[in-house]
C-alpha positions in Angstrom: -47.0 -42.1 13.4 -46.9 -38.4 14.1 -45.5 -35.8 11.7 -42.7 -35.1 14.2 -41.7 -38.8 14.5 -41.6 -39.1 10.7 -39.3 -36.1 10.5 -37.0 -37.5 13.3 -36.8 -40.8 11.5 -36.1 -39.1 8.1 -33.3 -37.1 9.8 -31.8 -40.4 11.3 -31.9 -42.1 7.9 -30.2 -39.1 6.1 -27.5 -38.9 8.8 -26.8 -42.7 8.6 -26.7 -42.6 4.8 -24.3 -39.7 4.7 -22.0 -41.4 7.1 -21.9 -44.5 4.9 -21.1 -42.6 1.7 -19.1 -39.6 2.9 -15.8 -38.8 1.3 -12.8 -38.5 3.5 -12.4 -35.2 5.4 -8.7 -35.1 4.8 -6.8 -32.9 2.3 -4.3 -33.8 -0.3 -0.9 -32.2 -0.4 -2.3 -29.6 -2.9 -5.1 -28.7 -0.5 -8.0 -30.4 -2.3 -10.4 -32.8 -0.6 -9.3 -36.4 -0.5 -11.2 -38.4 -3.1 -11.4 -41.7 -1.0 -14.5 -42.7 0.8 -14.4 -42.4 4.6 -14.3 -45.5 6.8 -17.1 -45.4 9.4 -17.4 -44.4 12.1 -14.7 -41.8 11.4 -14.8 -39.1 8.7 -11.4 -40.2 7.3 -10.1 -42.8 4.8 -7.5 -45.4 5.7 -4.7 -43.1 4.8 -5.9 -40.3 7.0 -7.0 -42.5 10.0 -4.3 -41.1 12.1 -6.2 -37.9 12.3 -8.7 -39.5 14.6 -6.1 -40.2 17.3 -6.4 -38.4 20.6 -2.8 -39.0 21.7 -0.7 -39.1 18.6 3.0 -39.7 18.4 5.4 -36.7 18.2 5.8 -35.3 14.7 8.4 -32.8 13.5 7.4 -29.2 13.4 8.6 -29.1 9.8 6.2 -31.9 8.7 3.4 -31.2 6.3 0.6 -29.4 8.1 -1.9 -32.1 7.5 0.5 -34.6 9.1 0.9 -32.2 12.1 -2.9 -32.1 12.3 -2.7 -35.2 14.5 -0.8 -33.1 17.2 -3.5 -30.5 17.5 -7.0 -32.0 17.0 -9.1 -32.7 20.0 -12.7 -33.8 20.2 -13.9 -30.6 22.0 -15.7 -27.9 20.1 -14.6 -24.3 19.9 -17.6 -22.2 20.7 -17.2 -19.1 18.4 -19.4 -16.2 19.4 -22.0 -15.2 16.9 -24.3 -12.3 17.5 -25.4 -11.8 13.9 -29.1 -11.4 13.2 -31.0 -11.7 10.0 -34.7 -12.1 9.3 -34.8 -15.4 7.4 -38.2 -16.7 6.3 -40.1 -18.0 9.3 -41.0 -21.3 7.5 -37.3 -21.9 6.9 -36.2 -21.1 10.4 -38.8 -23.5 11.8 -38.0 -26.3 9.4 -36.2 -29.4 10.6 -32.5 -29.5 9.8 -32.8 -32.1 7.0 -35.3 -29.8 5.2 -33.0 -26.8 5.6 -30.2 -28.8 4.2 -32.4 -29.8 1.2 -33.1 -26.1 0.5 -29.4 -25.2 0.9 -28.4 -27.8 -1.7 -31.3 -27.7 -4.2 -33.3 -24.5 -4.0 -33.3 -22.4 -7.2 -33.2 -19.2 -5.3 -29.8 -18.0 -4.2 -31.5 -15.9 -1.4 -33.1 -19.1 0.0 -29.8 -21.0 -0.2 -28.1 -18.2 1.6 -30.8 -18.1 4.2 -30.5 -21.8 4.7 -26.8 -21.5 5.3 -27.6 -18.8 7.9 -30.0 -21.0 9.7 -27.5 -23.8 9.8 -24.9 -21.4 11.0 -27.1 -20.6 14.0 -27.9 -24.3 14.7 -24.2 -25.4 14.7 -25.2 -28.9 14.0 -22.3 -31.1 12.7 -24.7 -32.9 10.4 -24.4 -29.8 8.2 -20.7 -30.1 7.6 -20.9 -32.3 4.6 -23.6 -30.3 2.8 -21.9 -27.0 3.7 -18.7 -28.3 2.2 -20.5 -29.3 -1.0 -21.9 -25.8 -1.2 -18.6 -24.2 -0.5 -17.1 -26.2 -3.4 -20.0 -26.0 -5.9 -22.5 -23.1 -5.4 -22.2 -20.6 -8.3 -23.1 -17.6 -6.0 -20.2 -16.3 -4.0 -22.4 -14.9 -1.3 -23.9 -18.3 -0.6 -20.4 -19.9 -0.5 -19.3 -17.1 1.9 -22.2 -17.8 4.2 -21.4 -21.6 4.1 -17.8 -20.8 5.2 -19.1 -18.7 8.1 -21.5 -21.5 9.1 -18.7 -24.0 9.1 -16.6 -21.8 11.4 -19.5 -21.6 13.9 -19.9 -25.3 14.1 -16.4 -25.3 15.6 -15.3 -29.0 15.4 -12.0 -30.0 13.9 -13.9 -31.5 11.0 -14.5 -28.0 9.5 -10.8 -27.4 9.0 -10.7 -29.3 5.8 -13.4 -27.3 3.9 -12.2 -24.0 5.2 -8.5 -24.6 4.3 -9.4 -25.9 0.9 -11.6 -22.9 0.1 -8.9 -20.5 1.6 -6.5 -21.8 -1.0 -8.8 -22.4 -4.0 -12.0 -20.3 -4.0 -12.2 -17.9 -6.9 -13.8 -15.1 -4.8 -11.7 -13.0 -2.4 -14.7 -12.5 0.0 -15.1 -16.3 0.4 -11.3 -16.7 1.1 -11.5 -13.9 3.6 -14.4 -15.6 5.4 -12.3 -18.7 5.6 -9.4 -16.8 7.1 -11.6 -15.2 9.7 -13.2 -18.5 10.6 -9.8 -20.2 11.0 -8.5 -17.5 13.2 -11.6 -17.6 15.4 -11.3 -21.4 15.8 -7.7 -21.1 16.8 -6.5 -24.5 15.7 -2.7 -24.3 15.3 -2.7 -26.7 12.4 -4.2 -24.0 10.2 -1.3 -21.5 10.9 1.0 -22.9 8.2 -1.7 -22.6 5.5 -2.7 -19.1 6.6 1.0 -18.1 6.5 1.4 -19.6 3.0 -1.7 -17.8 1.7 -0.4 -14.6 3.3 2.7 -14.7 1.1 0.9 -15.6 -2.2 -2.6 -13.9 -2.0 -3.3 -10.9 -4.2 -6.3 -9.5 -2.3 -5.3 -7.0 0.4 -8.0 -7.8 2.8 -7.5 -11.6 2.5 -3.8 -11.1 3.5 -4.9 -8.7 6.3 -7.3 -11.3 7.7 -4.7 -14.1 7.3 -2.3 -11.9 9.5 -4.9 -11.3 12.1 -5.8 -15.0 12.2 -2.2 -15.9 12.8 -2.1 -13.5 15.8 -5.2 -15.2 17.1 -3.8 -18.7 16.8 -0.4 -17.6 18.3 1.8 -20.2 16.7 5.4 -19.1 17.1 6.4 -21.2 14.0 5.1 -18.5 11.7 7.0 -15.6 13.3 9.6 -15.5 10.4 6.9 -15.2 7.8 5.1 -12.5 9.7 8.3 -10.5 10.3 9.1 -10.7 6.6 5.6 -9.5 5.5 5.7 -6.7 8.1 8.6 -5.3 6.1 7.8 -6.2 2.6 4.0 -6.3 2.1 2.9 -3.6 -0.3 -0.1 -2.6 1.9 0.4 -0.7 5.1 -2.7 -2.3 6.7 -1.2 -5.7 6.1 2.2 -4.7 7.4 0.5 -3.3 10.5 -1.5 -6.4 10.9 1.6 -8.5 10.7 3.3 -6.4 13.4 0.3 -6.7 15.6 0.2 -10.5 15.1 3.9 -10.8 16.0 3.3 -8.8 19.2 0.4 -11.0 20.2 2.4 -14.2 19.6 5.4 -12.8 21.7 3.0 -11.8 24.5 1.8 -15.3 24.7 5.3 -16.6 24.9 6.1 -14.3 27.8 3.0 -15.4 29.7 
């Protein structure tokens, strides 16, 4: 057996094992990851199985956003542009994805873990969602968590919404929360609008609020106009007030079209 075939087989075994033991990709009402094991072949537990439906029943616009998720998720990916360049170690860039994931999760060097997240960001492989989520929850270095958030956003499938929204609410570092807001805006899924609006009203960091407002303009959900209008008047930062006004203008332009 060749080295390449061994690596392909190793990758298959890892993927299959992760699907068997993966926790649900849904979120609880307090925006933490569901503790229940997912039921294959979906990434959701029995309670969140409705999130896999392509044509869900109508749900009230006032329902919890993770109930409304069934109205907006589709199997297509959002191809978010990415022109970033960084000279990662050649051996890492040339490694098979399972080996890159191993470095991301276990390497003692935060520089190597950051570089591994960057490599996965460029590959956009959905197999990396679970380990990137683990890093976003657990890595002690904020720069590594930030790069994991960016990588999740570039993968572009609906499955990345859980880790990004959870970290937007709970990560202790403002730069990580900002990266999550930017990623959610670029992805454009309307289900994220309610969480972005809620964080806009409670966040202390100016540039996180700013990026939440910009993201809401990108998503274009008219349901958050009231929140944006209030923050356009009351936010203590002029840059945030201006971003809220611009987001409102963008949403209203879409309605006119």
